[in-house]
C-alpha positions as CSV (number, residue, x, y, z in Angstrom):
1,M,116.0,213.2,249.6
2,P,116.3,215.1,245.6
3,E,113.8,216.0,244.0
4,A,112.9,214.4,241.0
5,T,113.4,216.4,237.5
6,T,112.3,215.9,234.1
7,S,115.3,217.1,231.2
8,R,114.9,218.9,228.6
9,V,115.9,215.6,226.7
10,E,113.0,214.1,227.9
11,L,110.5,216.6,227.7
12,T,111.7,217.0,223.7
13,C,111.7,213.1,223.2
14,L,108.1,212.8,225.0
15,Q,106.6,216.4,223.0
16,G,107.7,214.5,219.7
17,L,106.4,211.3,220.3
18,A,103.0,213.3,221.1
19,D,103.5,215.1,218.2
20,L,103.6,211.7,216.5
21,E,100.6,210.3,217.8
22,R,98.4,213.0,217.3
23,L,99.4,212.9,213.5
24,E,98.8,208.8,213.3
25,G,95.2,208.8,212.6
26,P,95.4,211.2,209.5
27,W,98.6,209.8,208.3
28,A,97.4,205.6,208.5
29,Q,94.1,207.0,206.7
30,T,96.5,209.2,203.8
31,M,98.3,206.2,203.1
32,T,95.8,203.9,203.0
33,T,94.5,205.5,199.6
34,G,96.0,204.2,197.2
35,D,97.2,208.1,195.2
36,P,101.1,208.4,195.2
37,E,100.8,211.9,196.0
38,P,98.6,212.3,199.3
39,V,101.2,209.3,200.0
40,T,104.4,211.8,198.5
41,T,103.4,214.4,200.5
42,A,103.0,212.7,204.2
43,L,106.4,211.4,203.8
44,R,107.9,214.6,203.0
45,L,106.0,215.9,206.0
46,L,107.3,213.2,208.6
47,L,110.9,214.1,207.0
48,A,110.5,217.4,207.8
49,H,109.1,216.7,211.7
50,L,111.9,214.1,211.9
51,T,114.5,216.9,210.9
52,V,113.0,219.2,213.0
53,Q,113.1,216.8,216.2
54,S,116.1,215.8,215.6
55,D,117.3,219.6,215.6
56,R,115.3,220.4,218.6
57,L,116.9,216.9,220.1
58,N,120.3,218.5,219.7
59,K,119.7,221.8,221.2
60,A,117.8,219.8,224.7
61,M,121.2,217.6,224.8
62,V,123.0,221.1,224.9
63,L,120.7,223.2,227.6
64,D,121.3,220.2,230.0
65,R,125.4,219.2,229.5
66,F,125.5,223.3,230.4
67,D,122.7,222.9,233.3
68,A,124.5,219.7,234.6
69,V,128.5,222.1,234.1
70,T,126.7,224.7,236.4
71,A,125.1,222.4,238.9
72,S,128.5,220.7,239.5
73,K,129.8,224.2,239.8
74,E,127.5,226.0,241.8
75,V,127.7,223.0,244.9
76,G,132.4,222.7,244.2
C-alpha cells in the first residue's frame, strides 16, 4: 500500500490558513474601532500576507512538480 504523503502545496495552504486564523481576532477588533488609520494598516498587512502567500504557493507548486518528475524518472 502506498504511503500517504502531504504535498508542499497542501502544507503551504494549511500554514497560510493557520496564519489567518491567528490574526482573525486582532483584525476583527481593529475593524470595529471606526478609526480609519488602523483599519488601513490592517488591510495593507492583509494584502502583504496574500502577496507573500502567493509567492510561497508558487514555489511549493514548482517543488511538487519537480518531485513528481523526479519520482517518475526513478520508477521508469
